[in-house]
N, C-alpha and C positions, 0 to 999 in steps of 0.2 A: 504494500500500500504506500509505504514511504517512497518507494522508487517510482511509482507511477504518477505521483503528484507533481514532481518537477517536470516529467515528460508532458503531462497534460497542460501544465502552465506554459511550457515552451511552445506547444502547439497552438494554444490560445494567443500567445504573443505574436507568433508568425501570422496567424489568420487576421489579427487586428492590424498588423503592419501592411499586409496585402490589401485589406479593405481601405486603409487610409490612403495608400498609393492610388487605388482605383478612383477614389473620390477626387483626387487632384488631376487626374488625366482628363484631356478633352474628350467629348463624346466621339464615338466611332464615326468616321467620315468628316469630322469637323476640320476645316482648313486652318492652318496656323495663321494668325493675323500678322500683317506686315506687307511690305512691298518687295517684290523679287524680280530682277531682270532675267528674262528667259532667252533673249537674243538681241543682236545689234550689229549693224554694219554701216560703213560709209560708202557712198557712191559718188562718182565724179560729177554727174549732173542729172537732173530730172527732166523727163520728156516735157517739152513745152515751157520749161522754166529757164531762168537766167543761169549761166555757167556758175558753178560753185561746188562746194562739198556739201552733200546732203546726208543727213542721219536718218536711219530707220531703226527703230528699237521696239521691243515688246516688254511690258511689265505685267506681272500678275499682282493684283491689288486685292487684299483680303482685309476688310475693315473689321476692327474689334466691335463687339456689340455696343459698347458705349458710344463709339463714333457713329454707328448706324442710328442709334436712338437720338443723338444730337442732331443729325441730319434730318430726321423725320420730325423734329420739333421746329424746323424752319431755320436752323443755323447753317449757313453755307460753309463748305470746306474748300479751301484754296490749296491747290497742288502746284509745285514748281518743278519743272524739268531743268536740269543743269548739265551743260556740256563744257568740256575743256580739251583743248588741243595744245600739246607742248612739244618742244624740240629738246631731245636729250642732250645733256652736256656732262662729260665726265669730270670736268674741272670745276663745276659750279652747279648751283641749282638749275633744274630744267627751266628753259625759257618759254613763257606762255606765248603761243602763236595766235590763238583765238579762244574766246569763251562766249557763251550765250546762255540766256535763261528764257523760259517760256512758262507763263502762268495759265492755269485753267481753274474755273469756278464750278464746283458741283453743288447743286441745291435740290431741294424737294419742295413741290407745291402741294400744300394740303388741299387746295381747291380742286386741282386737276388730278391729284394723286400720281403725278409724273415726276421723274427726275430730269433735271436740266443741266446741261454741260455747256459752258461758254468759255471763249478764249480766242484771241486772234481775230476778232470780228465775226466769229461763228457762234451759233446757238443751236443746240440739238436737244430733242426731248426723247425720253425713253420710258417705257412702261415698267421696267424693272431695274433694280440696282445693279445686278450682274451685267446687264447690257451696257449701262452707263460706265461702269468700271472697266469693261472690256475696251471701250473706245478711249477712255481716259488713259489707259495704259498702252495704247497703240500710237507710237510716234511715226508719222509718215512724211517723208520728203521735207524734213526740217533743214533749211539752209543754215549751216553752222559756221561756215568759213568761205572766204573768197577762193576762186579756182586755183590760184597760185600759192595757197597757204602751205602746201607740202611740195617741196622741191628737193631734188637730190635723192638720197637713199631713203626709202619709206621706212626703213628700220631705225632711222634716227628720230622718229616721232612716236608719240603715244597719245591716245585719245581715250576719254572716259566719260561716262554719263551716269546720272542718278536721278531718282524721282523722290520727292518728299512732300509731306504735308507742311504747309506754312502755318505753324502754330501762332505766329505773331499776328495773324489776321483773324484769329478767333476772338470772340468777345472776351474782355478782360477777366471776368470770373471763371471762364473755362480754361484759360491759358495754364493755370497752375495744375489743374487736374489732368490736362492733356499731356503732361510730361510722361505719363504712364503709357501713352499711345505710341507704340513702336511703328511709326509710319514714315520711316526714311529708309530707302534702299541703300545697300552698299554702293560705293563707287565701283562701276563695272567697266573693265577695259574693253574698248571697241577695236576689233582687228583692223589693221591698216594694210591694204594690198597695193601692189605696184600700179594697179589700175587708177588710183586716185592721185598719183604723182604728176605734177605739172610738167609738160614736155619742155 
């Protein structure tokens, strides 16, 4: 009897530990909140556009529940895409060749029950949040540099992009609580190919 008591206590402790762990795990199928870059590339020029370097990139955006609730209460969320192009220097810090930012506003209308995405003079409406986030995370033919920005060896240059929530544009009472929202992607390197080098 004395020997079985510690074994039973140990078994109960293990079961309690497993139960506690399960309580802190996200539900099955739930996506991790955050912003993640899934692809990106630079092209020399876009059809029908002025010569230049154009960025295409895709981000997966998964809003935490608190951000979705804030959006549905009528608070707009502003997202900023950031791009940097640098020339590598072994003797000093890399030299910035070009940089650019682009802002987009995501909002929800209680009247129409639609999500609205605006930026760059465009305004689009969506029936669901996943649709709006899919377009928000899709960067297409963004002119980020002049056509002669990359000259010489393409291996001497590095390009990177990220997408983030601009917390500074939230109402002041929400800015402190929004520190817990992990809505900034990592800086992601964009491949540079010989095709984008200026002749």
